[in-house]
C-alpha positions in Angstrom: 105.9 107.3 105.0 103.4 107.1 102.3 100.1 109.7 101.1 96.8 108.8 100.3 96.2 112.0 97.3 92.4 113.4 96.6 93.7 115.3 93.8 89.7 116.4 93.9 90.4 118.5 97.3 93.9 118.7 96.4 95.3 118.0 99.9 97.2 114.3 101.0 96.6 111.9 104.2 100.1 111.6 105.6 100.8 107.8 107.4 104.0 106.2 108.7 105.0 103.1 111.1 108.0 102.6 112.9 109.7 99.3 113.5 110.0 99.2 117.7 113.4 99.4 117.4 114.2 102.7 116.3 111.7 104.5 118.3 112.6 107.8 120.2 115.3 108.3 117.5 113.8 110.9 115.5 113.5 109.2 112.3 109.8 109.2 111.7 109.7 113.4 112.5 112.4 113.9 110.2 111.0 112.0 107.3 107.3 113.4 108.3 108.6 116.9 107.7 109.8 115.7 104.5 107.1 114.7 103.3 105.1 118.4 103.8 107.9 119.8 102.3 107.7 117.3 99.1 103.7 117.3 99.4 103.8 121.0 99.8 106.5 122.3 97.5 106.4 119.7 94.8 103.0 118.6 94.6 101.3 121.7 95.4 99.5 120.3 97.5 96.7 122.6 99.7 96.3 120.5 102.8 97.9 117.8 104.7 96.1 115.6 106.8 96.8 112.6 109.5 95.2 110.5 112.4 96.3 108.2 114.8 95.0 106.1 117.0 94.1 107.4 120.8 96.4 104.7 122.4 100.1 105.9 120.2 99.9 109.3 121.8 103.2 109.1 120.4 102.3 109.8 117.3 100.0 112.5 118.0 103.6 114.1 119.1 105.2 113.6 116.1 102.2 115.4 114.3 102.2 118.5 117.0 106.2 118.6 116.5 105.4 119.0 112.3 103.0 121.5 112.9 100.0 119.9 112.6 97.2 121.1 114.4 94.3 118.7 116.3 91.1 118.9 114.3 88.9 116.1 115.8 88.0 112.6 117.1 86.9 109.5 115.3 84.8 107.5 117.4 85.1 104.0 117.2 86.6 104.6 113.3 88.7 101.4 113.1 89.1 98.2 114.1 92.8 96.8 115.2 93.2 93.5 116.3 89.7 92.5 116.9 89.2 95.8 118.8 87.0 99.3 117.6 89.7 102.3 118.0 88.9 105.9 118.3 91.3 108.2 116.0 92.9 111.6 116.3 92.4 113.7 113.4 95.3 116.1 112.4 95.7 118.8 109.8 97.8 121.3 108.4 97.4 124.0 105.7 100.2 125.3 103.1 99.9 128.7 104.7 100.6 128.0 107.8 103.7 125.4 106.9 104.9 128.1 105.0 104.6 130.8 108.4 
């Protein structure tokens, strides 16, 4: 788990990677929830975002489980293994997370 923090806009981007042998055990969801709590309460962020490539819908499900809302798609936004990939962006505001 990691954050890329933009202090000027009071937001951060959450990123994660889980080894295949640990998929479907809830580790990522639990850690991501902890990162939201840390970001909103300790870093006093206004918004936290995250993205995933479209062929990894399981990552999007984690984002939805922690309360993030789908905000948009970026076409051919990244290159992975020499192939352009679309990404889907999610976000959550502090007031949404607290409610």
